[in-house]
C-alpha positions in Angstrom: 23.9 1.1 -3.3 20.7 2.5 -5.7 22.2 5.1 -7.9 20.2 7.4 -10.7 22.5 9.2 -13.2 20.7 11.4 -16.0 21.5 11.8 -19.5 24.5 14.4 -18.6 26.1 12.3 -16.2 24.7 13.9 -13.0 23.9 11.9 -10.0 20.2 12.3 -9.4 19.6 10.0 -6.4 21.6 7.6 -4.7 20.4 5.1 -1.7 22.8 3.5 0.4 23.1 1.6 3.7 21.2 -1.7 3.1 23.3 -5.0 3.5 24.5 -6.6 0.1 21.7 -9.7 0.7 18.8 -7.7 0.2 17.3 -7.6 -3.2 17.3 -4.6 -5.6 13.5 -4.4 -5.5 13.3 -4.2 -1.9 15.9 -1.3 -1.7 14.0 0.4 -4.6 10.6 -0.1 -3.0 12.2 1.5 0.2 13.3 4.5 -1.6 12.2 8.0 -2.3 12.4 7.6 -5.9 10.0 4.7 -5.7 7.6 7.4 -3.2 7.7 9.7 -5.8 7.0 7.6 -8.9 4.4 6.0 -7.6 2.5 9.4 -6.5 3.3 10.9 -9.7 5.5 13.2 -8.6 8.5 12.0 -9.8 9.0 14.6 -12.7 7.0 17.8 -13.6 4.4 17.2 -16.1 5.8 20.0 -18.6 9.4 18.5 -18.4 10.4 17.0 -22.3 13.3 17.5 -24.0 13.0 17.6 -27.8 14.9 14.8 -29.6 14.5 14.6 -33.8 11.4 17.0 -33.4 9.7 14.9 -30.9 9.1 15.9 -27.5 10.5 13.2 -25.0 9.2 12.7 -21.6 11.8 11.3 -19.4 12.6 7.6 -19.3 14.2 5.5 -16.6 15.5 2.2 -17.6 16.1 -0.9 -15.3 15.7 -4.5 -15.0 12.6 -6.4 -13.8 13.7 -5.0 -10.0 12.8 -1.7 -10.6 8.9 -2.0 -11.3 6.8 1.3 -10.4 3.2 0.8 -8.7 
């Protein structure tokens, strides 16, 4: 299973159905999340949140298996 949760604990993306022996990077590279990220359509360009007076654009963190194009 692959899941993406935002800062408000809302489930934003989930991928299920791959066998447990499949590597995380293969699941990710075959997901809609990956496709949107590679095409530059993952987030609207105007999406940002003020943090201590600085506008911060969305960030997704993950281990080395989750590399975008």
